[in-house]
Structures are given as C-alpha cells and as structure tokens.
C-alpha positions, 0 to 999 in steps of 0.5 A: 491085858487085864486079869479077873479083877481089872489089874492091868499088866505093866500099868505102873513103871515109875518108882515115884508113882509106886512109892507115893501110891504106898504113901497113900495107903498109909495116909498120915492125916487120918492116923494123926487125927485119930491117935495123937491125943491117945498117944500123948496121954501115954507119952507126953511130948515124947509122942514124936519119939514114938512116931519115929521109933515106929517108922524105924521099926517098920524098916526091919519088916520092910526088908522081909517084904522087899526080899520076898516080893522079888522071890515070889512076884505075885499078889497076896502079900503076907499070905503068899510069902508065908504060904510059899516060904513056910506052909500053905495052912499056916499061910492061910491062917495068917492070911485070913488072920490079917483080914481085920486089918482091912475090916476093922481099919475101915471101921476106924476110918469111918469113925475118924471121917464122921467125927471130922466131917461133923466139925464142919456140919454138926447138924448131920447125924453120924449114922448118915455120914457113915452110910453115905461115906461107905457108899461113896467108897464102894462106888469108886472101888467098883469102878476099878483099881486104876481109878482108885490108885489115881485118886489115892496119889492125888489125895495123898499129895494134897493132904501132905502139903496141908499137914506140913504147912500147918506144922511149919506154921506152928513152929514159926509162930511159937519160935523160940519156944519150940526150940526149948521144948523140942528136945522133950519130943525126942527124949523122955523126961524120965526113965520111967517114961520109956515103958509108956513110949514102948506101948505108944510105939505099938499103937503107932506101928499101925500108922505105917502098915500100908507099906506092905500093900504095895506088893499088890502092885507087883503084877502091874509093875516089877519086883524091883520097883515094888521093893524100892517103893516100900523103902521110899514110902516108909521114909517119906511117911516117917518124915511127914509124921515127925514134922507134923507131930512136932508142930501139932503139939504146940497148939496146947499148953501141955500134953495133958490137954492134948490127950483130952482132944477128940479132934486135935488137928481141927483145933490145931488148925483153929489155933494157927490158921484161924478162919482157914482151919477147914483146910486141916479138916479137909486133909483128914477127910481126904486122908481117910478116904485114901486109907478106906479105898486101899483097905476095902479093895485089898480086903475085898480081893482077899475075900473074892479069892477065898470064895473062888476057891471054896473057902468062903461063900460063893456069893462073895466071888461075884464079878461086876460084868462091866468093871470086872471088880469083885462087887459083892465083896466090896458091898459086903465090906462097906456094910460091915465097916458101917457096923464096926464104926457104930459098935466097936470103939476106935482104939479097940479096932486099932489094937486088934489090927496091930496085934494081927499085923505083928503076927503076920510080920513074924510069919513073913520074917520066918519065911524070909529066913527059911527061904534064904537058907536054900536060895543061893541068891539070898546069901546076904546074912544081914538082909536075910537073917540078922534084920529079920531076926531082929524084926521077930524079936521086936514083934514079940516085944511089941506083942507083949506091950499090947493092952489087955483089950488088944490081946483079948480081941486080937487073940480071940480073932486068931483063935477063931481063925485057927478053928476055921483053918482046922475046919477047912483042913478037915472038911475042905482040904482040897480048897485049902490046898488050892487056895492061892490069893496070889492068883487074884 
C-alpha cells in the first residue's frame, strides 16, 4: 500500500540500506568540491580539523532526532518534532524556516555541477547546463521516491570509492612528506587559528545536514532502523570527509594556493591521476546529483503538504495522475533552483542554509528536552538532557560565528517566516492548526 506521494509501507528493512541512503543525502564529493578551497583560506591545513569537528558536533544533534523519531514515528522531520514537542505555530515557523535548506541547497548544487561539468565540456554555457540538469532531476523525481532512493545509494557508493581512491593515492605518492604535515591538519599551528577553525566548522556543518532527512523513511521503515541509520551515516561520512580532505590538500604546495582553487577536486585528480582525472569530475557530478534528488524531493513534499492544508497556493499541491508524486511542486522547485544558481553566490546560499539549520537544531533539542520531562520511557539524563543541552550551546556559539552576510540572509528569511506565520495565525488559523507535514 502506498500513500499520496508514493511511499511504500515497509519498503526499507535493512540497516545498511537506511544508513547508505542517509549518506547519499550528504554526498561528500559535492561538498568537498564546493567548499574545501574556501575553508582552506580560513584554516590553512587545519581544514581537516574543521571537517572532523563538524562531524562530532553533528552527533550532539543526531541524539535528538534519534530519540524523537522513535517517539513520533512520522514524516516531517524538524517540523513534526517541534510541533509535537513544543508548539504547532513554532513548529510551522521553524519547519517553514528550514525550506531554504532544500531551496538554496539545490541552487548551490547547480553551481557546483555546472562548474565541474564545464571542466569536461567548457564550450557549453552554464545556463544550458543548469537548465538541462534540473530538468533531469525533476524528471527522475516525478517518476517516484523509490527510483530516487535506489539511484542515490548506487551513486553514493560510486563517488565514495573514487574519493577514497584519490586520497589514498595522494598520500602514497607524497609519503613521507605526508607524515610531516599531517599533524598540522589536526592541530592549528597558532592559538589564534582556533577562531577561524570555529568559523570554518560552521560552514562545514552544512556537509552533514542530510542525516536528519533519513527520518523521512520512518513510515517506510521502523523507528529503530532510522535511529541507528542516522548514527551510522554520520560516522561513515565523517570518515570519508577526513580521509578525502587529508589527501586532497597534498596537491598544492600551500593552503593559500588551495584557497584560490575553484575546482580543487578536478585539479587534484590531474596531479595524482594524470589522464584519469575525469573520474574525479564524475564523482562530483554524481555526488551533486544525489544531493539534488534528496533536496528537491523533501522540499517539494513540504510545499505539497502546506498547500494541501491551505498554507500555500493550491496549485503546489497537484499530484501526478500516474506516478502519484507532487509534480507541480517539483517543477516549481526546479525552476527556482536555476534562478538561485544564476543570481545568488554559492557561499551566501551555504551560509543561509547553515543559519536556519542551526535554529532548527535548537528547536528539536528543546523539544527533546521538553518531551523527556513528561515521558517515563525517556529518563536517560545524558541522552535526553545533557547532550541536547550541549547541542543547544554549540548551536548558539556557531550562530555567533556566522558571517555578517550569513546573519543578514538567514535572519532576513526568519523574519519573513515569522511574518508569514503571523499572517496564517491571524487569517488562516484553522489551516495552521490543521497543517501536519507528518501526514505526507
């Protein structure tokens, strides 16, 4: 039996399938290909430390999702947990506020995909690549979520093998030079560098946010599998990030040179793999594809559900008669992603994403603490109170490290979200109260 958007009950019953699906939502190739030069400009060789810290920090947030997915085993992710644990209006505010993760994330994906595709075919204009890419993403998504998840798992496995092979090649070629500079990757050479590492960690947090999207499988799987899958996926991706980062930086004589690179993975492939460098480009292209498929499907389903309950225009709630997918929201999303890729710089999109995700993490952590006070089955003080509280403290700290542009974009979006929530509360209170993204 399938629900309105084609999700099959009991379709996922393997812990490794669940975990790898979560990894496919994170896709290291796209993230590393997009931000490693920017991060190196702030941290030098300590960018590996920033990647590692971001992974460890995400574990503090995984705890909350892992607890609440078992308490509220429904789709909706941040929205559902904040709605049920705190307040419906606050749930909508932060649920709607997280939409830039799925809107701007795909815009960022288009930028990365277009740049790396042009490294193979420079004669093709970026605009043409962007349009054709999003037509492909929308077409696959309209065919159904099952096809999307299978493609994501296969592509993630492929990109991971390529990235790890490149990194290990780099370490082998530069040995024993690698052993001399490796300590600098995990410990800043100067105490003053810790501040920039903290800022870089804020940016790197974005590289892990896909773990929360695994909760979207809960109605096709079991809460226990989804909970374990989140932990395993973050562990796998952290290892991949660290190993890949340790190898890629070896292609440049210094971090300053790396910071100027716009396509670091391509050039690293040319240094260590010579004529086989296109395989590295392939890893980024397929990595970007998995991220885009994940984001467009999740974002479109959120818009579909909000439309169904009267909080967004009704045309966003149209369902494809054959594939039973929210085709109008998917097409609208694809169009917007192209616009975002053409008009909004990559790093601005990333900083806005991180800002709203940190707010969502704070909301989910507060919901976890609140629910645990009244639930006798959630009496583990460390998992349900101490770790969530640490996650909140770290979220606030990382918010304070966000750049002025990140604060402007993220804060501006949340102000708009608050005004929109207020409008619904005043004029469409029934829609706001009835809205339940978990029913999608």
